[in-house]
MARFIMI-580476 format. One record per residue (C-alpha): residue in three letters; x, y, z. Coordinates in steps of 0.02 Angstrom, whole numbers, padded with zeros to 5 digits, always signed. Layout:
N
ALAXYZ ...
//
This chain:
413
MET+01267-01627-02211 CYS+01431-01608-02116 VAL+01512-01535-02273 LEU+01369-01409-02284 VAL+01391-01361-02101 HIS+01578-01334-02124 CYS+01551-01235-02286 THR+01421-01123-02203 TYR+01535-01100-02053 SER+01683-01054-02165 ILE+01578-00926-02261 LEU+01521-00854-02094 LEU+01700-00835-02033 CYS+01746-00747-02196 PHE+01602-00625-02170 ILE+01658-00591-01991 ARG+01838-00559-02045 GLY+01774-00449-02185 TYR+01668-00352-02062 LYS+01818-00322-01949 THR+01912-00253-02099 CYS+01763-00140-02141 SER+01755-00079-01961 GLU+01940-00035-01960 SER+01921+00058-02126 ASN+01823+00219-02149 PHE+01667+00133-02213 GLY+01500+00225-02193 LYS+01358+00163-02086 GLU+01260+00102-02237 GLN+01400-00015-02293 LEU+01421-00079-02115 LEU+01235-00112-02100 HIS+01236-00209-02265 TYR+01380-00312-02199 LEU+01293-00341-02033 HIS+01139-00403-02124 ALA+01243-00522-02230 VAL+01321-00594-02072 HIS+01151-00607-01990 THR+01086-00705-02140 GLN+01232-00826-02127 CYS+01198-00848-01941 ARG+01017-00896-01978 LEU+01074-01016-02114 LEU+01199-01096-01995 GLU+01064-01115-01862 MET+00948-01198-01989 VAL+01084-01318-02047 CYS+01128-01359-01866 TYR+00947-01394-01823 ARG+00913-01503-01974 SER+01072-01603-01950 GLN+01035-01646-01768 ASN+00990-01824-01819 PHE+01165-01844-01891 THR+01234-01797-01720 ASP+01125-01931-01640 MET+01193-02058-01763 ALA+01370-02001-01726 SER+01342-02031-01540 ASP+01290-02210-01582 GLY+01457-02236-01667 GLU+01393-02236-01847 PHE+01486-02074-01886 LYS+01641-01997-01811 ALA+01664-01810-01793 HIS+01830-01744-01857 SER+01867-01657-01692 PRO+01771-01612-01533 GLY+01773-01428-01580 GLU+01676-01463-01739 THR+01522-01543-01662 ILE+01350-01472-01695 GLU+01338-01412-01515 ALA+01499-01312-01533 LEU+01441-01236-01697 THR+01271-01191-01622 LYS+01356-01103-01475 GLU+01468-01013-01598 ALA+01316-00954-01697 GLU+01234-00889-01537 ALA+01393-00797-01490 LEU+01402-00719-01663 LYS+01220-00665-01653 ALA+01255-00580-01486 LYS+01407-00495-01563 LEU+01301-00436-01709 GLU+01171-00361-01593 GLU+01310-00274-01497 GLU+01379-00200-01659 ARG+01204-00146-01712 GLN+01180-00054-01548 LYS+01341+00042-01579 LEU+01266+00109-01741 ASN+01109+00174-01652 ASP+01117+00363-01662 VAL+00955+00407-01577 ALA+00780+00338-01546 LEU+00640+00379-01670 SER+00531+00455-01534 THR+00675+00570-01483 VAL+00696+00634-01661 ALA+00507+00662-01670 GLU+00503+00772-01513 ARG+00519+00930-01618 LEU+00361+00885-01716 GLU+00193+00956-01666 VAL+00076+00841-01570 ILE-00080+00783-01663 ASN-00213+00846-01543 TYR-00378+00808-01624 LEU-00444+00689-01758 ASN-00625+00704-01809 ILE-00648+00525-01870 LYS-00825+00458-01856 PRO-00921+00307-01923 ARG-01010+00366-02082 ARG-01080+00203-02153 VAL-01124+00030-02086 LEU-01125-00113-02211 LYS-01241-00254-02157 GLY-01268-00415-02252 HIS-01149-00550-02193 GLN-01222-00688-02085 ALA-01060-00727-01991 LYS-00889-00653-01946 VAL-00812-00535-02074 LEU-00634-00597-02102 CYS-00559-00488-02240 SER-00595-00334-02347 ASP-00513-00232-02484 TRP-00546-00064-02566 SER-00570-00053-02754 PRO-00450+00063-02849 ASP-00604+00170-02891 LYS-00608+00220-02705 ARG-00793+00182-02697 HIS-00818-00007-02691 ILE-00765-00132-02558 VAL-00752-00321-02570 SER-00774-00421-02409 SER-00765-00605-02364 SER-00839-00696-02216 GLN-00854-00854-02113 ASP-01027-00875-02193 GLY-00943-00928-02357 LYS-00997-00768-02446 MET-00899-00637-02541 ILE-00992-00471-02560 ILE-00954-00319-02670 TRP-01018-00160-02585 ASP-01048+00017-02643 ALA-00974+00108-02492 PHE-01067+00270-02535 THR-01243+00197-02541 THR-01211+00037-02437 ASN-01292-00064-02578 LYS-01233-00242-02616 GLU-01187-00254-02801 HIS-01132-00437-02801 ALA-01145-00581-02678 VAL-01050-00741-02718 THR-01069-00902-02619 MET-00907-01000-02603 PRO-00896-01191-02593 THR-00831-01182-02413 THR-00853-01072-02260 TRP-00712-00965-02187 VAL-00667-00862-02341 MET-00512-00791-02259 ALA-00441-00682-02399 CYS-00506-00568-02536 ALA-00427-00436-02648 TYR-00467-00318-02791 ALA-00360-00322-02948 PRO-00276-00156-02998 SER-00400-00133-03142 GLY-00549-00153-03027 ASN-00623-00280-03148 LEU-00571-00436-03051 VAL-00582-00497-02872 ALA-00493-00645-02795 CYS-00533-00743-02639 GLY-00495-00905-02546 GLY-00487-00987-02376 LEU-00514-01161-02306 ASP-00532-01231-02483 ASN-00342-01203-02501 LYS-00374-01119-02670 VAL-00364-00944-02741 THR-00513-00911-02856 VAL-00533-00762-02972 TYR-00701-00684-03021 PRO-00720-00558-03165 LEU-00845-00423-03115 SER-00990-00385-03232 LEU-01161-00308-03198 GLU-01238-00399-03348 GLU-01214-00578-03290 ASP-01191-00688-03138 VAL-01013-00667-03072 SER-00998-00848-03011 THR-01021-00920-03187 LYS-00854-00846-03243 LYS-00751-00899-03092 LYS-00578-00972-03119 THR-00470-01069-02995 VAL-00292-01004-03015 GLY-00188-01098-02885 THR-00197-01223-02742 HIS-00095-01232-02581 THR-00077-01384-02467 SER-00162-01291-02324 TYR-00283-01145-02303 MET-00254-00984-02399 SER-00239-00841-02275 CYS-00201-00690-02385 CYS-00187-00635-02566 THR-00146-00481-02669 PHE-00117-00433-02851 PRO+00062-00371-02881 ASN+00033-00217-02991 SER-00062-00307-03131 ASP-00213-00418-03162 GLN-00101-00553-03239 GLN-00023-00617-03077 ILE-00079-00650-02899 LEU+00023-00674-02741 THR-00041-00787-02601 GLY+00007-00836-02424 SER-00044-00998-02341 GLY-00052-01104-02184 ASP+00073-01219-02270 SER+00209-01092-02221 THR+00239-01035-02400 CYS+00197-00890-02514 ALA+00168-00917-02700 LEU+00158-00812-02858 TRP+00033-00875-02989 ASP-00008-00832-03169 VAL-00193-00791-03174 GLU-00225-00843-03354 SER-00136-01012-03354 GLY-00142-01053-03168 GLN+00044-01090-03175 LEU+00150-01073-03018 LEU+00280-00941-03063 GLN+00377-00932-02899 ASN+00374-01016-02729 PHE+00436-00931-02571 HIS+00501-01047-02434 GLY+00573-00978-02272 HIS+00440-00967-02137 ALA+00426-01101-02004 GLY+00243-01065-01967 ASP+00079-01016-02052 VAL+00095-00861-02162 MET-00041-00742-02102 ALA-00012-00580-02200 LEU+00068-00505-02356 ASP+00099-00332-02423 LEU+00182-00265-02580 ALA+00316-00131-02578 PRO+00235+00034-02634 SER+00315+00050-02804 GLU+00241+00025-02978 THR+00393-00077-03028 GLY+00418-00150-02854 ASN+00482-00327-02850 THR+00482-00348-02661 PHE+00348-00394-02536 VAL+00338-00427-02349 SER+00261-00575-02258 GLY+00216-00603-02076 SER+00195-00773-01995 CYS+00152-00873-01840 ASP+00340-00905-01823 ARG+00350-00722-01762 MET+00462-00675-01908 VAL+00443-00536-02037 LEU+00526-00579-02203 ILE+00561-00468-02354 TRP+00560-00562-02520 ASP+00624-00533-02697 MET+00485-00591-02814 ARG+00605-00618-02959 THR+00720-00741-02870 GLY+00606-00813-02735 GLN+00740-00772-02606 CYS+00719-00692-02434 VAL+00825-00535-02438 GLN+00795-00470-02261 SER+00720-00534-02098 PHE+00660-00455-01936 GLU+00617-00528-01767 GLY+00552-00452-01605 HIS+00371-00502-01583 GLN+00330-00622-01442 SER+00181-00705-01528 ASP+00099-00735-01698 ILE+00107-00592-01824 ASN-00066-00561-01897 SER-00036-00411-02008 VAL+00104-00324-02105 LYS+00102-00160-02199 PHE+00234-00060-02292 HIS+00256+00122-02244 PRO+00207+00233-02394 SER+00392+00277-02416 GLY+00435+00094-02439 ASP+00577+00108-02313 ALA+00489+00028-02163 VAL+00361-00105-02119 ALA+00228-00099-01982 THR+00167-00260-01900 GLY+00026-00311-01784 SER+00035-00462-01670 ASP-00056-00568-01541 ASP+00072-00501-01415 SER-00036-00340-01405 THR+00094-00232-01492 CYS+00121-00151-01660 ARG+00302-00127-01715 LEU+00397-00031-01847 PHE+00547-00111-01934 ASP+00661+00000-02039 LEU+00736-00083-02193 ARG+00884+00036-02203 ALA+00931+00023-02020 ASP+00894-00165-02028 LYS+00811-00161-01857 GLU+00656-00125-01755 VAL+00640+00063-01728 ALA+00472+00081-01638 ILE+00348-00012-01528 TYR+00167+00047-01514 SER+00097-00017-01350 LYS+00023+00031-01181 GLU+00011-00066-01019 SER-00178-00054-01027 ILE-00182-00141-01198 ILE-00185-00328-01169 PHE-00277-00386-01326 GLY-00203-00445-01490 VAL-00186-00341-01649 ASN-00272-00414-01803 SER-00240-00283-01937 VAL-00136-00126-01969 ASP-00129+00009-02103 PHE-00050+00180-02128 SER-00128+00345-02175 VAL-00073+00410-02346 SER+00064+00517-02268 GLY+00123+00376-02153 ARG+00106+00486-01998 LEU-00042+00387-01928 LEU-00047+00200-01898 PHE-00220+00121-01881 ALA-00231-00044-01786 GLY-00382-00157-01758 TYR-00386-00252-01592 ASN-00477-00399-01512 ASP-00557-00281-01384 TYR-00675-00213-01522 THR-00577-00050-01544 VAL-00466+00034-01673 ASN-00313+00122-01598 VAL-00240+00266-01698 TRP-00053+00290-01665 ASP+00065+00431-01707 SER+00194+00326-01800 LEU+00336+00447-01763 LYS+00303+00497-01582 CYS+00246+00318-01539 ILE+00096+00382-01440 ARG-00089+00343-01459 VAL-00185+00486-01539 THR-00363+00422-01521 LEU-00477+00270-01504 LEU-00618+00224-01624 TYR-00769+00137-01545 GLY-00916+00062-01636 HIS-00894-00124-01668 GLU-00971-00252-01551 ASN-00840-00388-01576 ARG-00657-00400-01625 VAL-00597-00294-01771 SER-00531-00423-01894 CYS-00478-00313-02040 LEU-00454-00130-02084 GLN-00390-00031-02232 VAL-00369+00152-02279 SER-00450+00196-02446 PRO-00332+00226-02594 ASP-00355+00416-02584 GLY-00337+00418-02394 THR-00506+00499-02360 ALA-00589+00350-02274 LEU-00554+00197-02168 SER-00648+00034-02182 THR-00657-00093-02040 GLY-00728-00268-02035 SER-00776-00361-01877 TRP-00835-00524-01801 ASP-00999-00429-01764 TYR-01046-00471-01948 THR-01032-00290-02007 LEU-00912-00173-02096 ARG-00900+00011-02054 VAL-00833+00157-02155 TRP-00752+00297-02054 ALA-00704+00472-02111 
//
């Protein structure tokens, strides 16, 4: 462990010296930001090593091990890591040109949005926990605390399928890209796939794909019906092969329950974002299983994450009553969406097709619509009689679906 600490520390010093060389040269901002992120990653690794090796320090104090010198103790290295993090933040601030809201001042204000509830979907007997639009832009799948998964026709409000799960609290559900499969899971720790067919009972064809060691909180299909990505209360994300049920990749890095996932908006995208109760937002490479970028700033659990349509930023919603925007290129938080009057947590966020509007569902039964560039609230959507637990903009951007603890879903347009 001591060797690992010293190796990590040496690598970190090399990065710092390299950064100084870059700073003195005529490197562009993008190269400097890449270097800053590399140093930040090493700082986090050093912190983790320091934390996990604390028991070795305790043994050293009992005389079982001897430190090489006082300056190389875990405490000294931890202080050094904190100092380097402060230095990094200072360097990041130097690269701040201007605030996002300042740049957006020249844009016209969005004065009026005529968004009204057009459909109410009634059928669940308990809290609606998750929903997802079908690629056909017409059907919605929803899951609930009542142990049911329902396929809705959002135009007619008819229920086309209703599947009873083996446990209550079905916390996650998702449509496959083809629209011919749905997946769901929850307190059973499993992700189960159901082929959709009008001719026969859906539940007879169900297939359990993967199992976590704690509840499954979220799932999504990464651009094909052959694989499914899941997040869990066991602090990990996992990529599974649907046909064989084989675990293709495991993603370790969070220190708390993973609550939300979202794929980068690219047909060949190999990255996704996760949000967790450890207040961290992590960007992952699906091919390697490695975390390639991390963001912090929230003061409480992160309940929802969503990529901006451009793929260059991520929006988050948290129990700290704020939504935030993190820019991948700037490697930092660039916007906070909050008001003093908002004191309730955010459960779900999604962007309009253009990315100009950010929809957020809150515990106070409302949906706040934010101007993502000007960082001001555009309007409030009222209608639900309990907390808004999930929301999603339809694939073509013409409608918004919301699910609530009042047992209903609503379609707005």
